[in-house]
C-alpha positions as MATLAB code, in Angstrom:
seq = 'MPNHHGAWAMLLLPLVVGAIRGDLGLAHAWLLLAWLLAYLAYWATSVWLRSRLRARYRPPVVAYAAAAAAVGGPLLLAEPDLVRWGVVYAPLLAASLAFSARRAERALVNDVLTVAAAALMAVVAYGLGRPDDGAWLPGAGLAPGWMLAAACFAYFVGTALYVKTMIRNRGSRAMFAASVVYHVAVAAVFAWWLPWVGGFLALMAVRACLVPRHWPSARPSAIGVGEVVASVVLAVVLTVAPL';
ca = [
     -35.750  -68.911   13.706;
     -37.916  -70.013   10.915;
     -36.702  -68.671    7.492;
     -39.646  -69.585    5.397;
     -41.739  -66.756    4.154;
     -44.664  -68.823    3.192;
     -44.772  -70.159    6.954;
     -45.006  -66.722    8.449;
     -47.818  -66.033    5.994;
     -49.646  -69.214    6.774;
     -49.341  -68.430   10.365;
     -50.554  -64.865   10.334;
     -53.514  -64.965    7.486;
     -56.054  -66.969    9.230;
     -55.882  -65.559   12.612;
     -55.860  -61.921   11.296;
     -58.813  -62.120    9.023;
     -60.554  -64.267   11.558;
     -60.135  -61.290   14.081;
     -61.039  -58.661   11.490;
     -64.130  -60.318   10.274;
     -65.119  -61.124   13.882;
     -65.224  -58.976   17.079;
     -61.683  -57.580   16.783;
     -60.351  -56.391   20.351;
     -57.427  -56.608   22.564;
     -57.785  -60.453   23.244;
     -56.696  -60.839   19.772;
     -53.384  -59.065   20.044;
     -52.821  -61.795   22.976;
     -53.870  -64.660   20.765;
     -51.659  -63.353   18.153;
     -48.691  -63.130   20.249;
     -49.371  -66.287   21.898;
     -49.798  -68.269   18.716;
     -46.501  -66.916   17.125;
     -44.400  -67.687   20.364;
     -46.206  -71.205   20.278;
     -45.203  -71.687   16.849;
     -41.563  -70.519   17.671;
     -41.516  -73.485   20.362;
     -43.007  -75.850   17.991;
     -40.324  -74.897   15.399;
     -37.516  -75.184   18.099;
     -38.847  -78.751   19.146;
     -38.902  -79.785   15.769;
     -35.211  -79.009   15.279;
     -34.374  -80.406   18.420;
     -36.098  -83.677   17.555;
     -34.202  -83.775   14.164;
     -30.893  -83.448   15.812;
     -31.611  -86.561   17.890;
     -31.954  -84.501   20.974;
     -28.660  -82.740   21.099;
     -28.249  -80.607   24.140;
     -27.426  -77.519   21.979;
     -30.870  -77.345   20.707;
     -32.660  -77.486   23.812;
     -32.393  -74.078   25.125;
     -34.586  -72.373   22.567;
     -37.300  -74.892   23.115;
     -37.241  -74.099   26.814;
     -37.277  -70.308   26.033;
     -40.093  -70.248   23.495;
     -42.220  -72.556   25.451;
     -41.788  -70.505   28.639;
     -42.446  -67.370   26.556;
     -45.688  -68.989   25.148;
     -47.018  -69.935   28.421;
     -46.192  -66.499   29.963;
     -48.345  -64.773   27.143;
     -50.923  -67.450   26.884;
     -51.426  -68.064   30.351;
     -53.279  -64.428   31.005;
     -55.226  -65.133   27.768;
     -56.542  -68.361   29.123;
     -57.506  -67.035   32.425;
     -59.601  -64.431   30.646;
     -61.092  -66.863   28.058;
     -60.736  -70.132   29.883;
     -62.886  -71.852   27.162;
     -60.062  -71.739   24.722;
     -58.237  -74.456   26.508;
     -60.727  -76.932   24.971;
     -59.093  -76.321   21.537;
     -56.217  -78.317   22.945;
     -58.222  -81.377   22.310;
     -57.899  -80.560   18.568;
     -54.488  -79.005   18.715;
     -52.578  -81.650   20.737;
     -53.169  -84.564   18.235;
     -51.954  -82.293   15.416;
     -48.979  -81.026   17.371;
     -48.039  -84.611   18.439;
     -48.375  -85.974   14.788;
     -46.314  -83.214   13.204;
     -43.453  -83.761   15.750;
     -43.407  -87.270   15.182;
     -42.651  -86.495   11.456;
     -40.044  -84.237   12.871;
     -38.579  -86.914   14.878;
     -38.363  -89.085   11.780;
     -36.578  -86.417    9.964;
     -39.615  -86.582    7.583;
     -40.970  -82.876    8.391;
     -41.261  -82.064    4.691;
     -43.659  -84.827    3.881;
     -46.748  -83.855    2.535;
     -48.860  -85.266    5.216;
     -46.997  -82.974    7.679;
     -47.537  -79.927    5.589;
     -51.408  -80.717    5.575;
     -51.356  -81.025    9.340;
     -49.463  -77.747    9.986;
     -52.002  -76.015    7.415;
     -54.835  -77.448    9.244;
     -53.476  -76.148   12.659;
     -53.104  -72.673   10.982;
     -56.224  -72.437    9.211;
     -58.417  -73.495   12.502;
     -56.902  -70.240   13.866;
     -59.564  -68.452   11.630;
     -62.295  -70.157   13.829;
     -60.681  -69.433   17.018;
     -60.144  -65.742   16.223;
     -63.528  -65.261   14.649;
     -65.262  -66.665   17.827;
     -63.015  -64.775   20.400;
     -64.706  -62.201   22.330;
     -68.151  -63.212   20.769;
     -71.249  -64.158   22.894;
     -71.316  -68.005   23.534;
     -72.492  -69.590   20.333;
     -73.213  -72.999   22.064;
     -70.522  -74.976   20.702;
     -68.394  -76.744   22.902;
     -65.240  -75.537   21.188;
     -65.416  -71.623   21.393;
     -66.265  -70.267   17.782;
     -66.982  -73.592   16.182;
     -70.767  -72.912   16.060;
     -70.159  -69.677   13.725;
     -70.177  -70.645    9.994;
     -68.229  -67.565    8.865;
     -65.075  -68.664   10.966;
     -65.209  -72.192    9.190;
     -65.684  -70.335    5.732;
     -62.305  -68.606    6.246;
     -60.726  -71.443    7.658;
     -61.714  -73.633    4.655;
     -60.265  -70.842    2.221;
     -57.196  -70.594    4.101;
     -56.727  -74.235    4.155;
     -57.601  -74.817    0.342;
     -55.047  -71.981   -0.564;
     -52.190  -73.354    1.775;
     -52.497  -76.887    0.817;
     -52.263  -76.021   -2.714;
     -49.160  -73.627   -1.882;
     -47.639  -76.662   -0.487;
     -48.079  -78.715   -3.573;
     -46.916  -75.940   -5.833;
     -43.969  -75.197   -3.756;
     -42.953  -78.989   -4.104;
     -43.242  -78.940   -7.922;
     -40.787  -75.988   -7.875;
     -38.064  -77.239   -5.448;
     -38.216  -80.735   -3.733;
     -40.223  -82.422   -6.695;
     -39.402  -80.290   -9.553;
     -39.619  -82.359  -12.664;
     -41.983  -84.877  -11.136;
     -44.920  -85.474  -13.481;
     -46.943  -87.077  -10.693;
     -46.504  -83.946   -8.350;
     -47.152  -81.643  -11.100;
     -50.295  -83.579  -12.018;
     -51.536  -83.897   -8.311;
     -51.007  -80.107   -7.954;
     -52.930  -79.048  -11.032;
     -55.830  -81.379  -10.367;
     -55.931  -80.253   -6.582;
     -55.799  -76.417   -7.756;
     -58.683  -77.001  -10.507;
     -60.810  -78.757   -8.133;
     -60.563  -76.355   -5.152;
     -61.253  -73.436   -7.508;
     -64.330  -75.119   -8.851;
     -65.844  -75.801   -5.468;
     -65.152  -72.321   -4.151;
     -66.581  -70.754   -7.316;
     -69.771  -72.260   -6.494;
     -69.561  -71.750   -2.950;
     -67.457  -68.341   -2.331;
     -67.186  -66.945   -5.740;
     -64.697  -64.318   -4.822;
     -62.501  -66.889   -3.257;
     -63.190  -69.154   -6.066;
     -61.810  -66.410   -8.570;
     -58.618  -66.004   -6.528;
     -58.093  -69.831   -6.455;
     -58.677  -69.910  -10.351;
     -55.772  -67.542  -10.628;
     -53.631  -69.877   -8.281;
     -54.644  -72.885  -10.492;
     -53.257  -70.827  -13.409;
     -49.993  -70.426  -11.561;
     -49.675  -74.096  -10.684;
     -50.263  -74.872  -14.336;
     -47.660  -72.364  -15.791;
     -45.143  -71.638  -13.752;
     -43.462  -74.981  -13.234;
     -43.535  -75.415  -16.826;
     -42.207  -72.122  -18.114;
     -40.074  -70.704  -14.957;
     -38.995  -74.096  -13.431;
     -35.630  -72.638  -12.384;
     -37.211  -69.753  -10.227;
     -35.273  -69.049   -7.099;
     -36.774  -70.160   -3.597;
     -36.425  -66.499   -2.465;
     -38.695  -65.483   -5.716;
     -41.121  -68.389   -4.968;
     -41.428  -67.230   -1.284;
     -41.901  -63.679   -2.306;
     -44.671  -64.639   -4.661;
     -46.374  -66.680   -1.661;
     -46.508  -63.615    0.596;
     -48.003  -61.371   -2.294;
     -50.556  -64.078   -3.093;
     -51.355  -64.292    0.858;
     -51.732  -60.538    1.074;
     -54.267  -60.814   -1.954;
     -56.218  -63.637   -0.263;
     -56.260  -61.679    2.886;
     -57.851  -58.637    1.135;
     -60.212  -60.960   -0.581;
     -61.183  -62.623    2.687;
     -61.703  -59.269    4.471;
     -63.988  -57.664    1.912;
     -65.820  -60.656    0.253;
     -69.502  -61.506    1.665;
     -69.532  -64.811    3.545;
];
């Protein structure tokens, strides 16, 4: 079972805000459950690959994959067009698992891949249950879904950089500089595009500048709790802000 607080926030936030801002219905509950089980199957597979395919790590892969299929199957029967998103998710999944097989799952590129997969669920959830928008990918023709996804992507990529400055790359000037530049840049873009989100990201930029310098020895658990709190704030912003 994954024990990273930030991972659960990343998984839940885009889908939940997409569902709330979209046409919330029972299908979203099925989507949420299938998504969480699919993530657990992905996580178990990544652990299995990192172990060099040791037999002891295979049962969770089979169990979670079967559970995800059992829940996702009825959803796909009810919303068959959702299967088209497999064209997008299959390459993301394959690339991320390739990093796991090389035991490089904590590489920044892999972080970006997993963030992209999670953020896109805002588009999927926003479009679920709505009339056909004319796009080949369900929901892809609806601008608000992409706005939600972009905000989630911008925040969680920044989170990946920030956490690296606090843990794995603590003390690295290059990583700190990259984190600060990124946070300031996305805050500026969203201040022009979606001001409420821009204000939130500006606060995250301040955090990225100050915390690694003044509290570099913060415990990982404290960093994780901070991410959960920030994610809740962003969820509120994305729920009430005009799009």
